Every structure is written in C-alpha cells, then in structure tokens.
C-alpha angles and dihedrals in degrees: 000000000000121000087225093064092049095044094046096052096040093043094049094045091049094048127087138251126000095355092059094041092052093048091051091051092049092048091046091055092049093049093045092054092049095045094047088061092043095050096044112113094349121128092346099304092277096146127073112224089212092060093048092047091057093052092042092053090053091050093047091051091047092051099037092113090060093059106114099185097242089134136015111297092239090052090052092048092046091052090056091047095048092049090051092047095049091045091052093045092051092047093052093042096051094045086071094047115090121226088236090060092046093048100037116140092252091059100045121105111261114208095209096042116106115227114264110268113258123193108255095010109138127220094253093058091045089051093053091050091049091050090049091054091047093049093047091054098041104035107034132077118240090258092050091048091051092048095046092046095049095044093046087053092054106265110147117240091241093055093047090050092049094047093049097043091247135113137242096261093051091049092048089051091048092051093043091054090047092051091051090053093047092048091050090048092052091047092050089050090054099256119138121211093232091053092052092046090052092051094052099036 
C-alpha cells in the first residue's frame, strides 16, 4: 500500500475544519456502500447500515493512531465497520431465538453420529469432527455443552449470558474451561493442535 494513501487519509482526518469534514463525508460514503452490501439479506435485515456507519466512523477516528498502513486505509476502516455490522446483526438475530430452539434435541451434538458427508471432505477431517462431537458429549458439563453449542452456532457471548442469567466473564470462564477439556481430550486421543489447524486451514 502506498504511503501517500495512508498519509492523505490520516492527515485529512486529523486536520481541522472543512478538510476534516470532507474526509469524514467521503469515508462515510465508502463505508455506507460497503455496509449496505454486507447487511443485505443477512440475519433478516434487522440492522440499518446508516446506524452502523455512524458508530464505525467514531471507532475508526478513535483508533486512527493504530493504523499501521499494511493495507489501504479504506480497507482497514471497512474491516472495522463490517465487524461491527456483523456483530450487531448477530446480536439482534439471536435475541429473538429462544434457548429451547438453540438447544433442541435435533440440534445437539450426537457422539455416535458421523459428520454429514461433504463433497471433497477427506477422512481425516471427518475423523476430527467425529472426535469433537464425542469429546463435547463425554467431557463437558451440561452448561459447557450449551455454551459451546450456542457459540459455535453463532450466538454472541453477550446474548448467551443474558439468556442464561449470567455475565460475559462467567461465560468466558465457562468456555475457557471447556476448551481446556477439549484440548486435553484431543491430545489424549493422539491429535496434535498443528495437525488439526492444518486440516481446517
């Protein structure tokens, strides 16, 4: 990425008066175009791109000193905006999903069930998925199973905490303990972390 691009955007956004205002308006237009495409037909269109853009602009301006220039400035800003949009869409979507629906018998992990066949999926990957299901059912508490299942299926931590009468820190601790158990289970079964990472890279 050119230094000119970085310096122009950062310089204009950190200046005063009309130069800064114009740069903000240009960046707002770029982010709005990108977010309109991102939000379309996702999670039931429950998020307004205009609302997210406003929050994203504030975050970009707040973090502008952390921009290192590894990509175009607009790419960096769009990444922040998209992450915020997807997070908000997931939060709103899962607020309307009941825990009973998330944890219905048909959605739970079944230790003896083979993973659904996927075109091109090799036996090693299928074996890891089968072992994951087995470890979740045999090594985790009911609360840990619920948390892992909901979070793997996209429910944000904040929403899970709210629906279970918990808080973020407690959920993070629950999930951390579950990950430790799953890691130990994989290690005892002879799987190495780097091998699993390679399979799912």
